[in-house]
N, CA, C and O of each residue as an XYZ file, in Angstrom:
440
protein
N       0.836     -1.172      0.000
C       0.000      0.000      0.000
C       0.882      1.236      0.000
O       2.088      1.151      0.229
N       0.289      2.351     -0.251
C       1.026      3.605     -0.297
C       1.594      4.002      1.038
O       2.582      3.420      1.487
N       0.988      4.992      1.692
C       1.500      5.482      2.946
C       0.829      4.868      4.144
O       0.989      5.375      5.255
N       0.090      3.804      3.970
C      -0.625      3.226      5.097
C      -0.495      1.718      5.099
O      -0.002      1.112      4.147
N      -0.949      1.125      6.193
C      -0.996     -0.324      6.310
C      -2.394     -0.714      6.779
O      -3.109      0.097      7.369
N      -2.771     -1.950      6.515
C      -4.069     -2.463      6.939
C      -3.857     -3.713      7.773
O      -3.076     -4.594      7.413
N      -4.554     -3.776      8.878
C      -4.529     -4.960      9.726
C      -5.980     -5.393      9.912
O      -6.848     -4.555     10.155
N      -6.251     -6.685      9.801
C      -7.605     -7.192     10.005
C      -7.548     -8.372     10.968
O      -6.644     -9.205     10.898
N      -8.530     -8.429     11.868
C      -8.593     -9.537     12.813
C     -10.045     -9.774     13.207
O     -10.904     -8.911     13.026
N     -10.297    -10.945     13.741
C     -11.620    -11.278     14.252
C     -11.535    -11.347     15.769
O     -10.627    -11.975     16.314
N     -12.471    -10.710     16.449
C     -12.472    -10.698     17.908
C     -13.215    -11.911     18.444
O     -13.817    -12.672     17.687
N     -13.166    -12.079     19.748
C     -13.811    -13.215     20.392
C     -15.311    -13.270     20.182
O     -15.898    -14.352     20.182
N     -15.949    -12.099     20.001
C     -17.402    -12.097     19.795
C     -17.786    -12.215     18.319
O     -18.962    -12.119     17.968
N     -16.786    -12.424     17.460
C     -17.058    -12.611     16.043
C     -17.026    -11.349     15.211
O     -17.212    -11.406     13.995
N     -16.794    -10.208     15.844
C     -16.670     -8.959     15.082
C     -15.379     -8.979     14.277
O     -14.372     -9.532     14.720
N     -15.411     -8.379     13.106
C     -14.200     -8.200     12.316
C     -13.745     -6.761     12.529
O     -14.521     -5.818     12.368
N     -12.468     -6.609     12.897
C     -11.890     -5.286     13.105
C     -10.849     -5.048     12.019
O      -9.912     -5.831     11.860
N     -11.021     -3.969     11.281
C     -10.048     -3.564     10.271
C      -9.409     -2.284     10.783
O     -10.091     -1.301     11.071
N      -8.086     -2.317     10.889
C      -7.376     -1.181     11.479
C      -6.329     -0.647     10.502
O      -5.194     -1.123     10.474
N      -6.720      0.337      9.708
C      -5.724      0.971      8.836
C      -4.868      1.932      9.656
O      -5.260      2.350     10.745
N      -3.714      2.272      9.132
C      -2.897      3.287      9.790
C      -2.231      4.147      8.730
O      -2.038      3.720      7.592
N      -1.880      5.373      9.126
C      -1.265      6.309      8.205
C      -2.308      7.084      7.422
O      -3.459      7.204      7.841
N      -1.894      7.602      6.291
C      -2.783      8.363      5.409
C      -3.435      7.418      4.422
O      -2.743      6.719      3.681
N      -4.772      7.387      4.402
C      -5.488      6.568      3.424
C      -5.648      7.389      2.156
O      -6.495      8.279      2.079
N      -4.823      7.080      1.161
C      -4.833      7.817     -0.092
C      -5.255      6.941     -1.254
O      -5.688      5.803     -1.073
N      -5.122      7.492     -2.453
C      -5.564      6.799     -3.670
C      -4.873      5.452     -3.851
O      -5.477      4.518     -4.379
N      -3.606      5.334     -3.420
C      -2.887      4.068     -3.561
C      -3.507      2.955     -2.728
O      -3.296      1.774     -3.006
N      -4.265      3.325     -1.715
C      -4.854      2.349     -0.795
C      -6.287      1.989     -1.149
O      -6.837      1.042     -0.587
N      -6.903      2.721     -2.066
C      -8.340      2.619     -2.298
C      -8.791      1.220     -2.696
O      -9.781      0.720     -2.162
N      -8.088      0.583     -3.616
C      -8.519     -0.733     -4.105
C      -8.402     -1.775     -2.998
O      -9.332     -2.549     -2.772
N      -7.270     -1.797     -2.312
C      -7.078     -2.789     -1.258
C      -8.078     -2.608     -0.112
O      -8.632     -3.584      0.394
N      -8.302     -1.362      0.289
C      -9.256     -1.110      1.367
C     -10.655     -1.539      0.948
O     -11.353     -2.212      1.707
N     -11.065     -1.155     -0.246
C     -12.396     -1.525     -0.728
C     -12.555     -3.039     -0.784
O     -13.573     -3.569     -0.338
N     -11.554     -3.748     -1.330
C     -11.637     -5.201     -1.430
C     -11.740     -5.849     -0.056
O     -12.519     -6.783      0.133
N     -10.961     -5.362      0.902
C     -10.981     -5.919      2.248
C     -12.341     -5.706      2.911
O     -12.881     -6.627      3.524
N     -12.894     -4.504      2.793
C     -14.189     -4.212      3.401
C     -15.313     -5.015      2.752
O     -16.144     -5.595      3.450
N     -15.342     -5.051      1.434
C     -16.396     -5.776      0.717
C     -16.299     -7.270      1.005
O     -17.321     -7.924      1.212
N     -15.084     -7.821      1.020
C     -14.910     -9.244      1.320
C     -15.400     -9.559      2.734
O     -16.067    -10.570      2.951
N     -15.071     -8.702      3.681
C     -15.507     -8.939      5.065
C     -17.031     -8.995      5.150
O     -17.589     -9.865      5.819
N     -17.696     -8.068      4.474
C     -19.159     -8.016      4.554
C     -19.810     -9.145      3.764
O     -20.719     -9.807      4.264
N     -19.354     -9.368      2.539
C     -20.034    -10.335      1.670
C     -19.655    -11.785      1.953
O     -20.495    -12.675      1.820
N     -18.412    -12.037      2.337
C     -17.947    -13.416      2.512
C     -17.934    -13.852      3.975
O     -18.428    -14.929      4.307
N     -17.370    -13.018      4.851
C     -17.264    -13.389      6.265
C     -18.594    -13.164      6.976
O     -19.009    -13.969      7.809
N     -19.257    -12.060      6.638
C     -20.565    -11.700      7.194
C     -20.594    -11.704      8.717
O     -21.399    -12.415      9.319
N     -19.723    -10.915      9.346
C     -19.738    -10.852     10.807
C     -20.975    -10.089     11.295
O     -21.640     -9.409     10.515
N     -21.272    -10.208     12.576
C     -22.354     -9.412     13.145
C     -21.995     -7.936     13.074
O     -22.843     -7.092     12.783
N     -20.705     -7.628     13.349
C     -20.220     -6.250     13.320
C     -18.909     -6.174     12.545
O     -18.050     -7.049     12.653
N     -18.780     -5.113     11.765
C     -17.525     -4.766     11.111
C     -17.094     -3.435     11.710
O     -17.806     -2.438     11.595
N     -15.938     -3.420     12.343
C     -15.444     -2.221     12.999
C     -14.205     -1.735     12.251
O     -13.226     -2.469     12.116
N     -14.253     -0.513     11.774
C     -13.100      0.106     11.136
C     -12.476      1.008     12.207
O     -13.014      2.067     12.529
N     -11.341      0.577     12.751
C     -10.671      1.305     13.827
C      -9.717      2.321     13.213
O      -8.695      1.960     12.630
N     -10.066      3.587     13.352
C      -9.318      4.669     12.707
C      -8.336      5.356     13.656
O      -7.896      6.474     13.387
N      -7.994      4.703     14.754
C      -7.104      5.278     15.765
C      -5.829      5.836     15.153
O      -5.414      6.947     15.484
N      -5.201      5.070     14.257
C      -3.886      5.437     13.726
C      -3.938      6.041     12.326
O      -2.922      6.093     11.632
N      -5.113      6.494     11.912
C      -5.252      7.097     10.582
C      -5.066      8.608     10.698
O      -5.730      9.279     11.488
N      -4.149      9.117      9.889
C      -3.836     10.550      9.938
C      -4.681     11.375      8.980
O      -4.804     12.588      9.149
N      -5.262     10.730      7.977
C      -6.096     11.428      7.007
C      -6.735     10.445      6.049
O      -6.257      9.323      5.884
N      -7.821     10.872      5.416
C      -8.547     10.023      4.473
C      -8.872     10.862      3.249
O      -9.486     11.922      3.365
N      -8.458     10.387      2.062
C      -8.744     11.134      0.838
C     -10.205     10.931      0.415
O     -10.882     10.050      0.946
N     -10.696     11.736     -0.534
C     -12.106     11.649     -0.932
C     -12.538     10.276     -1.451
O     -13.671      9.860     -1.209
N     -11.668      9.575     -2.149
C     -12.034      8.244     -2.661
C     -12.324      7.302     -1.502
O     -13.334      6.599     -1.512
N     -11.449      7.281     -0.507
C     -11.634      6.385      0.630
C     -12.766      6.845      1.545
O     -13.425      6.013      2.170
N     -13.005      8.154      1.634
C     -14.182      8.630      2.374
C     -15.450      8.058      1.744
O     -16.351      7.601      2.446
N     -15.508      8.090      0.425
C     -16.658      7.532     -0.279
C     -16.807      6.044     -0.047
O     -17.917      5.539      0.118
N     -15.679      5.339     -0.034
C     -15.705      3.898      0.223
C     -16.234      3.610      1.619
O     -17.077      2.731      1.798
N     -15.742      4.348      2.609
C     -16.183      4.125      3.988
C     -17.666      4.450      4.147
O     -18.370      3.766      4.891
N     -18.148      5.479      3.463
C     -19.574      5.805      3.516
C     -20.402      4.707      2.839
O     -21.440      4.296      3.357
N     -19.939      4.242      1.691
C     -20.677      3.223      0.940
C     -20.736      1.895      1.678
O     -21.721      1.164      1.569
N     -19.688      1.579      2.427
C     -19.653      0.293      3.122
C     -20.713      0.230      4.231
O     -21.142     -0.858      4.615
N     -21.132      1.384      4.741
C     -22.219      1.393      5.728
C     -23.509      0.868      5.091
O     -24.218      0.057      5.688
N     -23.804      1.333      3.881
C     -24.988      0.862      3.165
C     -24.874     -0.596      2.760
O     -25.849     -1.344      2.838
N     -23.690     -1.002      2.330
C     -23.476     -2.402      1.969
C     -23.679     -3.298      3.193
O     -24.284     -4.366      3.103
N     -23.166     -2.846      4.325
C     -23.366     -3.602      5.565
C     -24.843     -3.760      5.876
O     -25.293     -4.845      6.243
N     -25.601     -2.674      5.730
C     -27.044     -2.741      5.971
C     -27.698     -3.779      5.068
O     -28.570     -4.528      5.508
N     -27.279     -3.826      3.808
C     -27.844     -4.781      2.844
C     -27.585     -6.231      3.243
O     -28.365     -7.124      2.910
N     -26.473     -6.458      3.964
C     -26.080     -7.828      4.331
C     -26.230     -8.095      5.824
O     -25.662     -9.059      6.338
N     -26.983     -7.260      6.523
C     -27.213     -7.386      7.960
C     -25.907     -7.414      8.766
O     -25.767     -8.191      9.710
N     -24.956     -6.556      8.380
C     -23.695     -6.380      9.105
C     -23.667     -4.937      9.600
O     -23.755     -4.002      8.804
N     -23.544     -4.759     10.905
C     -23.473     -3.404     11.465
C     -22.046     -2.895     11.302
O     -21.093     -3.554     11.717
N     -21.906     -1.721     10.696
C     -20.583     -1.141     10.447
C     -20.387      0.055     11.378
O     -21.234      0.944     11.455
N     -19.250      0.060     12.086
C     -18.888      1.178     12.941
C     -17.530      1.721     12.529
O     -16.655      0.969     12.100
N     -17.362      3.018     12.658
C     -16.073      3.686     12.468
C     -15.646      4.165     13.852
O     -16.266      5.067     14.415
N     -14.602      3.575     14.396
C     -14.187      3.857     15.769
C     -12.936      4.725     15.836
O     -12.050      4.636     14.985
N     -12.885      5.556     16.851
C     -11.664      6.261     17.269
C     -11.065      7.180     16.223
O      -9.843      7.289     16.122
N     -11.903      7.840     15.446
C     -11.351      8.760     14.448
C     -11.059     10.108     15.077
O     -11.668     10.491     16.076
N     -10.124     10.815     14.480
C      -9.884     12.201     14.868
C     -11.139     13.002     14.519
O     -11.884     12.634     13.610
N     -11.366     14.088     15.240
C     -12.568     14.898     15.017
C     -12.685     15.379     13.571
O     -13.777     15.384     13.004
N     -11.567     15.780     12.978
C     -11.600     16.268     11.589
C     -11.989     15.146     10.629
O     -12.736     15.376      9.678
N     -11.492     13.949     10.868
C     -11.844     12.805     10.019
C     -13.313     12.445     10.231
O     -14.018     12.131      9.272
N     -13.775     12.487     11.472
C     -15.188     12.209     11.748
C     -16.083     13.193     11.006
O     -17.117     12.805     10.463
N     -15.688     14.466     10.981
C     -16.467     15.473     10.250
C     -16.475     15.165      8.756
O     -17.510     15.300      8.102
N     -15.330     14.752      8.209
C     -15.258     14.386      6.785
C     -16.134     13.171      6.494
O     -16.820     13.130      5.472
N     -16.113     12.176      7.394
C     -16.931     10.975      7.209
C     -18.414     11.323      7.227
O     -19.186     10.815      6.413
N     -18.810     12.189      8.154
C     -20.207     12.613      8.233
C     -20.605     13.343      6.949
O     -21.682     13.109      6.399
N     -19.728     14.224      6.482
C     -20.006     14.966      5.241
C     -20.105     14.022      4.043
O     -20.839     14.292      3.092
N     -19.360     12.913      4.095
C     -19.379     11.939      2.992
C     -20.602     11.028      3.049
O     -20.868     10.281      2.108
N     -21.350     11.092      4.160
C     -22.575     10.302      4.243
C     -22.571      9.196      5.278
O     -23.518      8.412      5.336
N     -21.528      9.106      6.101
C     -21.524      8.104      7.169
C     -22.489      8.591      8.257
O     -22.323      9.696      8.773
N     -23.490      7.782      8.611
C     -24.431      8.209      9.650
C     -23.711      8.461     10.981
O     -22.812      7.711     11.362
N     -24.111      9.505     11.668
C     -23.473      9.896     12.928
C     -23.433      8.746     13.935
O     -22.452      8.598     14.663
N     -24.493      7.931     13.982
C     -24.539      6.840     14.959
C     -23.520      5.743     14.658
O     -23.293      4.872     15.498
N     -22.903      5.769     13.481
C     -21.870      4.783     13.143
C     -20.496      5.209     13.646
O     -19.567      4.401     13.664
N     -20.356      6.475     14.056
C     -19.076      6.992     14.539
C     -19.022      6.857     16.054
O     -19.885      7.381     16.758
N     -18.014      6.158     16.553
C     -17.906      5.948     17.997
C     -16.532      6.403     18.492
O     -15.519      6.246     17.811
N     -16.533      6.967     19.686
C     -15.285      7.340     20.366
C     -14.421      8.303     19.545
O     -13.213      8.103     19.426
N     -15.027      9.326     18.991
C     -14.269     10.320     18.237
C     -13.362     11.085     19.196
O     -13.787     11.473     20.285
N     -12.107     11.301     18.785
C     -11.147     11.998     19.624
C     -10.801     13.355     19.039
O     -10.820     13.547     17.823
N     -10.487     14.285     19.911
C     -10.108     15.625     19.468
C      -8.800     15.581     18.692
O      -8.666     16.224     17.651
N      -7.847     14.830     19.195
C      -6.560     14.635     18.511
C      -5.858     13.459     19.158
O      -6.283     12.944     20.193
N      -4.778     13.050     18.526
C      -4.059     11.866     19.042
C      -2.999     12.266     20.003
O      -2.294     11.408     20.537
């Protein structure tokens, strides 16, 4: 990937946690989209959690992907949450169409 890395794991309760780090830019868009779509369509966990703790920024392409994955999750009965984002990223996600109730534990800064 470009300036970021992706880590994915399954928790004890069956939730899938995807934890990107760094700047999510255009170089990361295909891999991130494939990972999210595969988790929802193939693994079908009860919850998909995108942990944004270590994300420094998200470009418009990936903002759109993260917003779209909420709707895809709804279609497949998978609850999607965006956790621990910086306040500025949370504002961008909301502007991109991520429902406010999907954003949890937003932080002012790291």
